[in-house]
N, CA, C and O atoms as a CHARMM CRD file, in Angstrom:
* protein
*
  352
    1    1 MET  N      1.33300   8.46700 -11.41800 PROA 1      0.00000
    2    1 MET  CA     0.56900   8.03000 -10.26500 PROA 1      0.00000
    3    1 MET  C     -0.01000   6.65000 -10.56100 PROA 1      0.00000
    4    1 MET  O     -0.45100   6.38000 -11.67800 PROA 1      0.00000
    5    2 TYR  N     -0.00600   5.79600  -9.57300 PROA 2      0.00000
    6    2 TYR  CA    -0.55400   4.45600  -9.69400 PROA 2      0.00000
    7    2 TYR  C     -1.95300   4.42100  -9.08800 PROA 2      0.00000
    8    2 TYR  O     -2.21100   5.10100  -8.09400 PROA 2      0.00000
    9    3 GLU  N     -2.84700   3.64800  -9.66400 PROA 3      0.00000
   10    3 GLU  CA    -4.17700   3.44200  -9.08500 PROA 3      0.00000
   11    3 GLU  C     -4.21200   2.12500  -8.30600 PROA 3      0.00000
   12    3 GLU  O     -4.68800   2.07800  -7.17200 PROA 3      0.00000
   13    4 TYR  N     -3.71300   1.07700  -8.91600 PROA 4      0.00000
   14    4 TYR  CA    -3.65300  -0.21600  -8.23600 PROA 4      0.00000
   15    4 TYR  C     -2.57700  -1.08500  -8.86800 PROA 4      0.00000
   16    4 TYR  O     -2.11600  -0.82700  -9.98000 PROA 4      0.00000
   17    5 LEU  N     -2.18500  -2.12600  -8.13000 PROA 5      0.00000
   18    5 LEU  CA    -1.24700  -3.12800  -8.62900 PROA 5      0.00000
   19    5 LEU  C     -1.90700  -4.49000  -8.48200 PROA 5      0.00000
   20    5 LEU  O     -2.52200  -4.77900  -7.45600 PROA 5      0.00000
   21    6 THR  N     -1.78200  -5.32100  -9.50100 PROA 6      0.00000
   22    6 THR  CA    -2.29000  -6.68800  -9.43900 PROA 6      0.00000
   23    6 THR  C     -1.12200  -7.62900  -9.64800 PROA 6      0.00000
   24    6 THR  O     -0.43800  -7.56900 -10.67000 PROA 6      0.00000
   25    7 GLY  N     -0.89700  -8.49500  -8.67800 PROA 7      0.00000
   26    7 GLY  CA     0.22300  -9.42000  -8.76600 PROA 7      0.00000
   27    7 GLY  C      0.21400 -10.38600  -7.60400 PROA 7      0.00000
   28    7 GLY  O     -0.80600 -10.57900  -6.94300 PROA 7      0.00000
   29    8 LEU  N      1.36100 -10.99000  -7.36300 PROA 8      0.00000
   30    8 LEU  CA     1.51200 -11.99000  -6.31300 PROA 8      0.00000
   31    8 LEU  C      2.17700 -11.38300  -5.09200 PROA 8      0.00000
   32    8 LEU  O      3.16400 -10.65800  -5.21500 PROA 8      0.00000
   33    9 VAL  N      1.64400 -11.67500  -3.91400 PROA 9      0.00000
   34    9 VAL  CA     2.28400 -11.25200  -2.66800 PROA 9      0.00000
   35    9 VAL  C      3.44500 -12.21000  -2.42300 PROA 9      0.00000
   36    9 VAL  O      3.24400 -13.40900  -2.23400 PROA 9      0.00000
   37   10 THR  N      4.65900 -11.66700  -2.42800 PROA 10     0.00000
   38   10 THR  CA     5.84500 -12.51200  -2.26700 PROA 10     0.00000
   39   10 THR  C      6.49300 -12.36500  -0.89900 PROA 10     0.00000
   40   10 THR  O      7.33800 -13.17800  -0.52700 PROA 10     0.00000
   41   11 MET  N      6.10900 -11.33800  -0.14500 PROA 11     0.00000
   42   11 MET  CA     6.69900 -11.12600   1.17000 PROA 11     0.00000
   43   11 MET  C      5.71600 -10.36600   2.04600 PROA 11     0.00000
   44   11 MET  O      5.04500  -9.44200   1.58500 PROA 11     0.00000
   45   12 VAL  N      5.63400 -10.76400   3.32000 PROA 12     0.00000
   46   12 VAL  CA     4.81600 -10.06400   4.31300 PROA 12     0.00000
   47   12 VAL  C      5.71800  -9.75400   5.50200 PROA 12     0.00000
   48   12 VAL  O      6.25600 -10.66300   6.13500 PROA 12     0.00000
   49   13 GLU  N      5.87600  -8.49100   5.79500 PROA 13     0.00000
   50   13 GLU  CA     6.70100  -8.02300   6.90900 PROA 13     0.00000
   51   13 GLU  C      5.81000  -7.23200   7.87200 PROA 13     0.00000
   52   13 GLU  O      4.67100  -6.92700   7.52100 PROA 13     0.00000
   53   14 PRO  N      6.28900  -6.89300   9.06900 PROA 14     0.00000
   54   14 PRO  CA     5.44400  -6.19100  10.03800 PROA 14     0.00000
   55   14 PRO  C      4.87600  -4.84500   9.57400 PROA 14     0.00000
   56   14 PRO  O      3.81700  -4.44400  10.05600 PROA 14     0.00000
   57   15 ARG  N      5.53900  -4.13900   8.66000 PROA 15     0.00000
   58   15 ARG  CA     5.03800  -2.82600   8.22900 PROA 15     0.00000
   59   15 ARG  C      4.65600  -2.77100   6.76300 PROA 15     0.00000
   60   15 ARG  O      4.02000  -1.81000   6.32900 PROA 15     0.00000
   61   16 TYR  N      5.02800  -3.77700   5.99600 PROA 16     0.00000
   62   16 TYR  CA     4.80100  -3.70500   4.55900 PROA 16     0.00000
   63   16 TYR  C      4.64200  -5.08800   3.94000 PROA 16     0.00000
   64   16 TYR  O      4.92700  -6.11400   4.55900 PROA 16     0.00000
   65   17 ILE  N      4.17300  -5.07400   2.69100 PROA 17     0.00000
   66   17 ILE  CA     4.14400  -6.28500   1.88000 PROA 17     0.00000
   67   17 ILE  C      4.90000  -5.99200   0.58400 PROA 17     0.00000
   68   17 ILE  O      5.12700  -4.83400   0.23300 PROA 17     0.00000
   69   18 VAL  N      5.28100  -7.04600  -0.11100 PROA 18     0.00000
   70   18 VAL  CA     5.88800  -6.90100  -1.43100 PROA 18     0.00000
   71   18 VAL  C      4.97800  -7.61000  -2.42400 PROA 18     0.00000
   72   18 VAL  O      4.66600  -8.79000  -2.26700 PROA 18     0.00000
   73   19 VAL  N      4.55400  -6.86700  -3.45700 PROA 19     0.00000
   74   19 VAL  CA     3.71500  -7.42400  -4.51000 PROA 19     0.00000
   75   19 VAL  C      4.55800  -7.46600  -5.78200 PROA 19     0.00000
   76   19 VAL  O      5.08000  -6.44500  -6.22900 PROA 19     0.00000
   77   20 GLU  N      4.68300  -8.65400  -6.35300 PROA 20     0.00000
   78   20 GLU  CA     5.44500  -8.80600  -7.59000 PROA 20     0.00000
   79   20 GLU  C      4.51500  -8.68800  -8.78600 PROA 20     0.00000
   80   20 GLU  O      3.54400  -9.43300  -8.91600 PROA 20     0.00000
   81   21 VAL  N      4.83300  -7.73200  -9.66200 PROA 21     0.00000
   82   21 VAL  CA     4.06400  -7.49500 -10.87900 PROA 21     0.00000
   83   21 VAL  C      5.03200  -7.56700 -12.05500 PROA 21     0.00000
   84   21 VAL  O      5.92000  -6.72400 -12.18400 PROA 21     0.00000
   85   22 ASN  N      4.86500  -8.55600 -12.89800 PROA 22     0.00000
   86   22 ASN  CA     5.72600  -8.73300 -14.07900 PROA 22     0.00000
   87   22 ASN  C      7.21700  -8.71000 -13.74200 PROA 22     0.00000
   88   22 ASN  O      8.00900  -8.07500 -14.43700 PROA 22     0.00000
   89   23 GLY  N      7.58700  -9.40300 -12.67800 PROA 23     0.00000
   90   23 GLY  CA     8.99400  -9.51600 -12.32000 PROA 23     0.00000
   91   23 GLY  C      9.55600  -8.37800 -11.49500 PROA 23     0.00000
   92   23 GLY  O     10.74100  -8.39200 -11.16300 PROA 23     0.00000
   93   24 ILE  N      8.74200  -7.39400 -11.15300 PROA 24     0.00000
   94   24 ILE  CA     9.19000  -6.26600 -10.32600 PROA 24     0.00000
   95   24 ILE  C      8.46800  -6.33200  -8.99000 PROA 24     0.00000
   96   24 ILE  O      7.24200  -6.43400  -8.95300 PROA 24     0.00000
   97   25 GLY  N      9.22100  -6.27600  -7.88400 PROA 25     0.00000
   98   25 GLY  CA     8.64600  -6.31800  -6.54800 PROA 25     0.00000
   99   25 GLY  C      8.42300  -4.91600  -6.01200 PROA 25     0.00000
  100   25 GLY  O      9.37300  -4.14800  -5.86100 PROA 25     0.00000
  101   26 TYR  N      7.16900  -4.57800  -5.72300 PROA 26     0.00000
  102   26 TYR  CA     6.81400  -3.26700  -5.18200 PROA 26     0.00000
  103   26 TYR  C      6.59000  -3.38500  -3.67900 PROA 26     0.00000
  104   26 TYR  O      5.79300  -4.20600  -3.22600 PROA 26     0.00000
  105   27 GLN  N      7.30000  -2.55800  -2.90400 PROA 27     0.00000
  106   27 GLN  CA     7.12400  -2.52000  -1.45900 PROA 27     0.00000
  107   27 GLN  C      5.97600  -1.56500  -1.15000 PROA 27     0.00000
  108   27 GLN  O      6.02600  -0.38700  -1.50300 PROA 27     0.00000
  109   28 LEU  N      4.94000  -2.08300  -0.48700 PROA 28     0.00000
  110   28 LEU  CA     3.75800  -1.27900  -0.16000 PROA 28     0.00000
  111   28 LEU  C      3.58700  -1.22000   1.34600 PROA 28     0.00000
  112   28 LEU  O      3.45600  -2.25500   2.00100 PROA 28     0.00000
  113   29 LEU  N      3.58700  -0.01600   1.89900 PROA 29     0.00000
  114   29 LEU  CA     3.29200   0.15700   3.31700 PROA 29     0.00000
  115   29 LEU  C      1.78900  -0.03900   3.49800 PROA 29     0.00000
  116   29 LEU  O      0.99300   0.59300   2.80300 PROA 29     0.00000
  117   30 VAL  N      1.40000  -0.90400   4.42100 PROA 30     0.00000
  118   30 VAL  CA    -0.01500  -1.20100   4.64400 PROA 30     0.00000
  119   30 VAL  C     -0.32300  -1.16500   6.13400 PROA 30     0.00000
  120   30 VAL  O      0.56100  -1.35500   6.96900 PROA 30     0.00000
  121   31 ALA  N     -1.59900  -0.91700   6.45500 PROA 31     0.00000
  122   31 ALA  CA    -2.01500  -0.82400   7.85500 PROA 31     0.00000
  123   31 ALA  C     -1.93200  -2.18400   8.54900 PROA 31     0.00000
  124   31 ALA  O     -1.44900  -2.27500   9.67800 PROA 31     0.00000
  125   32 ASN  N     -2.39200  -3.22200   7.89400 PROA 32     0.00000
  126   32 ASN  CA    -2.38300  -4.56200   8.47500 PROA 32     0.00000
  127   32 ASN  C     -1.80500  -5.55000   7.45700 PROA 32     0.00000
  128   32 ASN  O     -2.55400  -6.13200   6.67200 PROA 32     0.00000
  129   33 PRO  N     -0.50400  -5.74200   7.46200 PROA 33     0.00000
  130   33 PRO  CA     0.09500  -6.61500   6.45600 PROA 33     0.00000
  131   33 PRO  C     -0.32000  -8.07300   6.59300 PROA 33     0.00000
  132   33 PRO  O     -0.22600  -8.83700   5.63200 PROA 33     0.00000
  133   34 TYR  N     -0.77900  -8.46500   7.77900 PROA 34     0.00000
  134   34 TYR  CA    -1.09800  -9.87200   8.00400 PROA 34     0.00000
  135   34 TYR  C     -2.44300 -10.29200   7.41900 PROA 34     0.00000
  136   34 TYR  O     -2.80300 -11.46800   7.48700 PROA 34     0.00000
  137   35 ARG  N     -3.19700  -9.34300   6.84200 PROA 35     0.00000
  138   35 ARG  CA    -4.40900  -9.73500   6.12300 PROA 35     0.00000
  139   35 ARG  C     -4.04400 -10.35900   4.78200 PROA 35     0.00000
  140   35 ARG  O     -4.86400 -11.03700   4.16200 PROA 35     0.00000
  141   36 TYR  N     -2.81100 -10.12900   4.33700 PROA 36     0.00000
  142   36 TYR  CA    -2.30900 -10.72600   3.10500 PROA 36     0.00000
  143   36 TYR  C     -1.47900 -11.94700   3.46400 PROA 36     0.00000
  144   36 TYR  O     -0.91100 -12.01400   4.55400 PROA 36     0.00000
  145   37 HSD  N     -1.40700 -12.89600   2.57200 PROA 37     0.00000
  146   37 HSD  CA    -0.55600 -14.05700   2.80000 PROA 37     0.00000
  147   37 HSD  C      0.20800 -14.36900   1.51600 PROA 37     0.00000
  148   37 HSD  O     -0.25900 -14.10300   0.40900 PROA 37     0.00000
  149   38 VAL  N      1.37000 -14.92900   1.69700 PROA 38     0.00000
  150   38 VAL  CA     2.20400 -15.27000   0.54300 PROA 38     0.00000
  151   38 VAL  C      1.56200 -16.45400  -0.17400 PROA 38     0.00000
  152   38 VAL  O      1.38200 -17.52600   0.40400 PROA 38     0.00000
  153   39 ASP  N      1.22700 -16.24300  -1.42500 PROA 39     0.00000
  154   39 ASP  CA     0.62600 -17.29800  -2.23500 PROA 39     0.00000
  155   39 ASP  C      1.15200 -17.14300  -3.65700 PROA 39     0.00000
  156   39 ASP  O      0.83500 -16.16900  -4.34100 PROA 39     0.00000
  157   40 LYS  N      1.94000 -18.08800  -4.09000 PROA 40     0.00000
  158   40 LYS  CA     2.59600 -17.99900  -5.39500 PROA 40     0.00000
  159   40 LYS  C      1.63600 -18.23200  -6.56000 PROA 40     0.00000
  160   40 LYS  O      2.04300 -18.14600  -7.71900 PROA 40     0.00000
  161   41 GLN  N      0.35200 -18.53100  -6.26600 PROA 41     0.00000
  162   41 GLN  CA    -0.58800 -18.81300  -7.34900 PROA 41     0.00000
  163   41 GLN  C     -1.78400 -17.88000  -7.38300 PROA 41     0.00000
  164   41 GLN  O     -2.45300 -17.79100  -8.41300 PROA 41     0.00000
  165   42 GLU  N     -2.07500 -17.18200  -6.29600 PROA 42     0.00000
  166   42 GLU  CA    -3.25900 -16.32600  -6.23800 PROA 42     0.00000
  167   42 GLU  C     -2.87000 -14.85800  -6.38100 PROA 42     0.00000
  168   42 GLU  O     -2.14100 -14.31900  -5.54800 PROA 42     0.00000
  169   43 LYS  N     -3.35700 -14.21800  -7.43400 PROA 43     0.00000
  170   43 LYS  CA    -3.09200 -12.80100  -7.63500 PROA 43     0.00000
  171   43 LYS  C     -4.00900 -11.96500  -6.75200 PROA 43     0.00000
  172   43 LYS  O     -5.16100 -12.32600  -6.51000 PROA 43     0.00000
  173   44 VAL  N     -3.48100 -10.84500  -6.27600 PROA 44     0.00000
  174   44 VAL  CA    -4.26300  -9.90200  -5.48300 PROA 44     0.00000
  175   44 VAL  C     -4.20700  -8.53600  -6.15500 PROA 44     0.00000
  176   44 VAL  O     -3.26700  -8.23100  -6.89000 PROA 44     0.00000
  177   45 THR  N     -5.21000  -7.73000  -5.89800 PROA 45     0.00000
  178   45 THR  CA    -5.21800  -6.34000  -6.34600 PROA 45     0.00000
  179   45 THR  C     -5.12200  -5.46300  -5.11000 PROA 45     0.00000
  180   45 THR  O     -5.92400  -5.58500  -4.18400 PROA 45     0.00000
  181   46 VAL  N     -4.13500  -4.58100  -5.10500 PROA 46     0.00000
  182   46 VAL  CA    -3.92900  -3.66300  -3.99000 PROA 46     0.00000
  183   46 VAL  C     -4.00000  -2.24900  -4.55000 PROA 46     0.00000
  184   46 VAL  O     -3.26200  -1.90300  -5.47300 PROA 46     0.00000
  185   47 TYR  N     -4.88800  -1.43400  -3.99300 PROA 47     0.00000
  186   47 TYR  CA    -5.01500  -0.04000  -4.41500 PROA 47     0.00000
  187   47 TYR  C     -3.87700   0.75000  -3.78400 PROA 47     0.00000
  188   47 TYR  O     -3.50500   0.49600  -2.63800 PROA 47     0.00000
  189   48 VAL  N     -3.32100   1.70800  -4.52500 PROA 48     0.00000
  190   48 VAL  CA    -2.05000   2.31500  -4.16000 PROA 48     0.00000
  191   48 VAL  C     -2.14000   3.84000  -4.13400 PROA 48     0.00000
  192   48 VAL  O     -2.82000   4.45300  -4.95700 PROA 48     0.00000
  193   49 TYR  N     -1.44100   4.43300  -3.17400 PROA 49     0.00000
  194   49 TYR  CA    -1.21400   5.87100  -3.13400 PROA 49     0.00000
  195   49 TYR  C      0.29800   6.07800  -3.11100 PROA 49     0.00000
  196   49 TYR  O      0.99600   5.46900  -2.30000 PROA 49     0.00000
  197   50 GLN  N      0.80200   6.93000  -3.99300 PROA 50     0.00000
  198   50 GLN  CA     2.22800   7.23200  -4.04600 PROA 50     0.00000
  199   50 GLN  C      2.48300   8.57300  -3.37600 PROA 50     0.00000
  200   50 GLN  O      1.97000   9.60300  -3.81200 PROA 50     0.00000
  201   51 ALA  N      3.28400   8.55200  -2.30800 PROA 51     0.00000
  202   51 ALA  CA     3.64100   9.77900  -1.58900 PROA 51     0.00000
  203   51 ALA  C      5.05700  10.16400  -1.97700 PROA 51     0.00000
  204   51 ALA  O      5.98100   9.36100  -1.84800 PROA 51     0.00000
  205   52 VAL  N      5.23200  11.39400  -2.45500 PROA 52     0.00000
  206   52 VAL  CA     6.53800  11.88400  -2.88100 PROA 52     0.00000
  207   52 VAL  C      6.93200  13.04900  -1.98100 PROA 52     0.00000
  208   52 VAL  O      6.20200  14.03300  -1.86000 PROA 52     0.00000
  209   53 ARG  N      8.10000  12.92100  -1.35100 PROA 53     0.00000
  210   53 ARG  CA     8.66300  13.98800  -0.53200 PROA 53     0.00000
  211   53 ARG  C     10.06700  14.27000  -1.03900 PROA 53     0.00000
  212   53 ARG  O     10.56500  13.57700  -1.92600 PROA 53     0.00000
  213   54 ASP  N     10.70400  15.28800  -0.47500 PROA 54     0.00000
  214   54 ASP  CA    12.05000  15.64500  -0.90700 PROA 54     0.00000
  215   54 ASP  C     13.02700  14.48200  -0.79800 PROA 54     0.00000
  216   54 ASP  O     13.87900  14.29800  -1.66700 PROA 54     0.00000
  217   55 ASP  N     12.90300  13.69600   0.27300 PROA 55     0.00000
  218   55 ASP  CA    13.87700  12.64500   0.53800 PROA 55     0.00000
  219   55 ASP  C     13.30500  11.23100   0.47600 PROA 55     0.00000
  220   55 ASP  O     13.98100  10.28000   0.86800 PROA 55     0.00000
  221   56 ASP  N     12.07800  11.07600  -0.00700 PROA 56     0.00000
  222   56 ASP  CA    11.44900   9.76200   0.04600 PROA 56     0.00000
  223   56 ASP  C     10.32000   9.63500  -0.97400 PROA 56     0.00000
  224   56 ASP  O      9.57700  10.58500  -1.21700 PROA 56     0.00000
  225   57 ILE  N     10.20600   8.47000  -1.55400 PROA 57     0.00000
  226   57 ILE  CA     9.04800   8.11100  -2.37000 PROA 57     0.00000
  227   57 ILE  C      8.51400   6.81200  -1.78200 PROA 57     0.00000
  228   57 ILE  O      9.24100   5.82200  -1.71600 PROA 57     0.00000
  229   58 SER  N      7.25000   6.80000  -1.35100 PROA 58     0.00000
  230   58 SER  CA     6.65900   5.62900  -0.71600 PROA 58     0.00000
  231   58 SER  C      5.36100   5.25800  -1.40500 PROA 58     0.00000
  232   58 SER  O      4.64300   6.11300  -1.92300 PROA 58     0.00000
  233   59 LEU  N      5.07500   3.96400  -1.40000 PROA 59     0.00000
  234   59 LEU  CA     3.80100   3.46200  -1.89400 PROA 59     0.00000
  235   59 LEU  C      3.00900   2.92600  -0.71100 PROA 59     0.00000
  236   59 LEU  O      3.51500   2.12100   0.07100 PROA 59     0.00000
  237   60 PHE  N      1.77200   3.37300  -0.58500 PROA 60     0.00000
  238   60 PHE  CA     0.87600   2.91700   0.46500 PROA 60     0.00000
  239   60 PHE  C     -0.19800   2.05100  -0.17300 PROA 60     0.00000
  240   60 PHE  O     -0.78200   2.43200  -1.18800 PROA 60     0.00000
  241   61 GLY  N     -0.46300   0.88800   0.41400 PROA 61     0.00000
  242   61 GLY  CA    -1.40500  -0.04800  -0.17200 PROA 61     0.00000
  243   61 GLY  C     -2.68000  -0.18900   0.64300 PROA 61     0.00000
  244   61 GLY  O     -2.67200  -0.06700   1.86800 PROA 61     0.00000
  245   62 PHE  N     -3.78500  -0.45000  -0.06900 PROA 62     0.00000
  246   62 PHE  CA    -5.10400  -0.57100   0.55500 PROA 62     0.00000
  247   62 PHE  C     -5.85700  -1.74000  -0.04800 PROA 62     0.00000
  248   62 PHE  O     -5.73300  -2.03800  -1.23600 PROA 62     0.00000
  249   63 ASN  N     -6.64000  -2.39400   0.79200 PROA 63     0.00000
  250   63 ASN  CA    -7.38000  -3.57500   0.37700 PROA 63     0.00000
  251   63 ASN  C     -8.49900  -3.25800  -0.60900 PROA 63     0.00000
  252   63 ASN  O     -8.79700  -4.06400  -1.49100 PROA 63     0.00000
  253   64 ASP  N     -9.11500  -2.09500  -0.46500 PROA 64     0.00000
  254   64 ASP  CA   -10.19900  -1.71300  -1.38200 PROA 64     0.00000
  255   64 ASP  C    -10.22900  -0.19700  -1.56400 PROA 64     0.00000
  256   64 ASP  O     -9.48700   0.53600  -0.91100 PROA 64     0.00000
  257   65 GLN  N    -11.08900   0.25000  -2.45400 PROA 65     0.00000
  258   65 GLN  CA   -11.14900   1.68600  -2.77000 PROA 65     0.00000
  259   65 GLN  C    -11.68600   2.51700  -1.61300 PROA 65     0.00000
  260   65 GLN  O    -11.31200   3.68100  -1.46900 PROA 65     0.00000
  261   66 ASP  N    -12.55500   1.94200  -0.78700 PROA 66     0.00000
  262   66 ASP  CA   -13.08000   2.68800   0.36300 PROA 66     0.00000
  263   66 ASP  C    -11.97300   3.02900   1.35300 PROA 66     0.00000
  264   66 ASP  O    -11.92700   4.14300   1.87500 PROA 66     0.00000
  265   67 GLU  N    -11.08500   2.07800   1.61200 PROA 67     0.00000
  266   67 GLU  CA    -9.95000   2.35700   2.49600 PROA 67     0.00000
  267   67 GLU  C     -9.07200   3.46900   1.92600 PROA 67     0.00000
  268   67 GLU  O     -8.60500   4.34200   2.65700 PROA 67     0.00000
  269   68 LYS  N     -8.85800   3.42500   0.63200 PROA 68     0.00000
  270   68 LYS  CA    -8.02700   4.44800  -0.00600 PROA 68     0.00000
  271   68 LYS  C     -8.69700   5.81700   0.07700 PROA 68     0.00000
  272   68 LYS  O     -8.02700   6.81700   0.33700 PROA 68     0.00000
  273   69 ARG  N    -10.00500   5.87300  -0.13800 PROA 69     0.00000
  274   69 ARG  CA   -10.72300   7.15600  -0.05300 PROA 69     0.00000
  275   69 ARG  C    -10.63200   7.74800   1.35200 PROA 69     0.00000
  276   69 ARG  O    -10.41600   8.95000   1.50400 PROA 69     0.00000
  277   70 LEU  N    -10.79300   6.92100   2.36800 PROA 70     0.00000
  278   70 LEU  CA   -10.67800   7.39400   3.74400 PROA 70     0.00000
  279   70 LEU  C     -9.26700   7.91900   3.99800 PROA 70     0.00000
  280   70 LEU  O     -9.10600   8.97200   4.61600 PROA 70     0.00000
  281   71 PHE  N     -8.25900   7.21100   3.53900 PROA 71     0.00000
  282   71 PHE  CA    -6.86600   7.64200   3.67100 PROA 71     0.00000
  283   71 PHE  C     -6.65500   9.01100   3.01700 PROA 71     0.00000
  284   71 PHE  O     -6.01700   9.89000   3.59600 PROA 71     0.00000
  285   72 LEU  N     -7.19500   9.18400   1.80500 PROA 72     0.00000
  286   72 LEU  CA    -7.04100  10.46000   1.09800 PROA 72     0.00000
  287   72 LEU  C     -7.72400  11.60000   1.84600 PROA 72     0.00000
  288   72 LEU  O     -7.21800  12.72200   1.85800 PROA 72     0.00000
  289   73 GLN  N     -8.86500  11.32500   2.46800 PROA 73     0.00000
  290   73 GLN  CA    -9.53000  12.36000   3.26600 PROA 73     0.00000
  291   73 GLN  C     -8.69400  12.72000   4.48900 PROA 73     0.00000
  292   73 GLN  O     -8.59000  13.89100   4.85400 PROA 73     0.00000
  293   74 LEU  N     -8.10000  11.71300   5.11800 PROA 74     0.00000
  294   74 LEU  CA    -7.30000  11.96000   6.31500 PROA 74     0.00000
  295   74 LEU  C     -6.04700  12.77500   6.02000 PROA 74     0.00000
  296   74 LEU  O     -5.68600  13.65100   6.80500 PROA 74     0.00000
  297   75 ILE  N     -5.37800  12.50100   4.90100 PROA 75     0.00000
  298   75 ILE  CA    -4.13500  13.24500   4.62800 PROA 75     0.00000
  299   75 ILE  C     -4.41300  14.68500   4.21900 PROA 75     0.00000
  300   75 ILE  O     -3.49200  15.50000   4.16400 PROA 75     0.00000
  301   76 ASN  N     -5.66200  15.00700   3.93300 PROA 76     0.00000
  302   76 ASN  CA    -6.01500  16.40000   3.65200 PROA 76     0.00000
  303   76 ASN  C     -6.21500  17.22000   4.91500 PROA 76     0.00000
  304   76 ASN  O     -6.33400  18.44400   4.84600 PROA 76     0.00000
  305   77 VAL  N     -6.25300  16.56000   6.07300 PROA 77     0.00000
  306   77 VAL  CA    -6.36900  17.25200   7.35000 PROA 77     0.00000
  307   77 VAL  C     -4.99400  17.78600   7.73900 PROA 77     0.00000
  308   77 VAL  O     -4.00000  17.06200   7.67800 PROA 77     0.00000
  309   78 SER  N     -4.94400  19.04200   8.13600 PROA 78     0.00000
  310   78 SER  CA    -3.68100  19.66700   8.52900 PROA 78     0.00000
  311   78 SER  C     -3.04000  18.92100   9.68100 PROA 78     0.00000
  312   78 SER  O     -3.69100  18.66600  10.69400 PROA 78     0.00000
  313   79 GLY  N     -1.76300  18.56600   9.53900 PROA 79     0.00000
  314   79 GLY  CA    -1.02800  17.89300  10.59800 PROA 79     0.00000
  315   79 GLY  C     -1.03300  16.38400  10.50300 PROA 79     0.00000
  316   79 GLY  O     -0.34500  15.72000  11.27800 PROA 79     0.00000
  317   80 ILE  N     -1.79100  15.82200   9.57300 PROA 80     0.00000
  318   80 ILE  CA    -1.81100  14.36500   9.41400 PROA 80     0.00000
  319   80 ILE  C     -1.11700  14.01000   8.11200 PROA 80     0.00000
  320   80 ILE  O     -1.56300  14.38600   7.02800 PROA 80     0.00000
  321   81 GLY  N     -0.02400  13.28300   8.23600 PROA 81     0.00000
  322   81 GLY  CA     0.71600  12.82800   7.06300 PROA 81     0.00000
  323   81 GLY  C      0.30200  11.41200   6.69300 PROA 81     0.00000
  324   81 GLY  O     -0.53800  10.81100   7.36200 PROA 81     0.00000
  325   82 PRO  N      0.89000  10.88000   5.63000 PROA 82     0.00000
  326   82 PRO  CA     0.51100   9.55600   5.16300 PROA 82     0.00000
  327   82 PRO  C      0.71700   8.43300   6.19700 PROA 82     0.00000
  328   82 PRO  O     -0.13200   7.55100   6.31900 PROA 82     0.00000
  329   83 LYS  N      1.81200   8.45800   6.92600 PROA 83     0.00000
  330   83 LYS  CA     2.05800   7.39500   7.90900 PROA 83     0.00000
  331   83 LYS  C      1.07200   7.48400   9.06800 PROA 83     0.00000
  332   83 LYS  O      0.61900   6.45600   9.57300 PROA 83     0.00000
  333   84 SER  N      0.73600   8.69100   9.49300 PROA 84     0.00000
  334   84 SER  CA    -0.26300   8.84900  10.55600 PROA 84     0.00000
  335   84 SER  C     -1.63900   8.41800  10.07500 PROA 84     0.00000
  336   84 SER  O     -2.37800   7.76000  10.80800 PROA 84     0.00000
  337   85 ALA  N     -1.98400   8.78300   8.85400 PROA 85     0.00000
  338   85 ALA  CA    -3.27900   8.39500   8.28800 PROA 85     0.00000
  339   85 ALA  C     -3.38000   6.88000   8.16300 PROA 85     0.00000
  340   85 ALA  O     -4.44400   6.30500   8.39300 PROA 85     0.00000
  341   86 LEU  N     -2.29700   6.24600   7.80500 PROA 86     0.00000
  342   86 LEU  CA    -2.30000   4.78600   7.68400 PROA 86     0.00000
  343   86 LEU  C     -2.51600   4.13500   9.04900 PROA 86     0.00000
  344   86 LEU  O     -3.20300   3.11800   9.14900 PROA 86     0.00000
  345   87 ALA  N     -1.94100   4.70900  10.08600 PROA 87     0.00000
  346   87 ALA  CA    -2.10900   4.16800  11.43700 PROA 87     0.00000
  347   87 ALA  C     -3.54500   4.32700  11.93700 PROA 87     0.00000
  348   87 ALA  O     -4.03600   3.49800  12.70300 PROA 87     0.00000
  349   88 ILE  N     -4.21300   5.39600  11.49800 PROA 88     0.00000
  350   88 ILE  CA    -5.61100   5.62700  11.91800 PROA 88     0.00000
  351   88 ILE  C     -6.49900   4.59600  11.26800 PROA 88     0.00000
  352   88 ILE  O     -7.71100   4.60200  11.48100 PROA 88     0.00000
């Protein structure tokens, strides 16, 4: 399980960002990808939740620990999965 990633944002797409850490690009699904910007010199820390299902492994990214805590509370509610919690 990952707690956070610190690296450079190398890509911003409508549903996700890519954070490069030591030469590896991690795709992180985020609620608002446009709060991040591509900057080859400024490192960012993104808090991470790893969701593992039978057919998928996804990383969800959060700007701070409070956002991550709220997300974790939401996914504990019956009927709310990680993608729905991220949209909330």
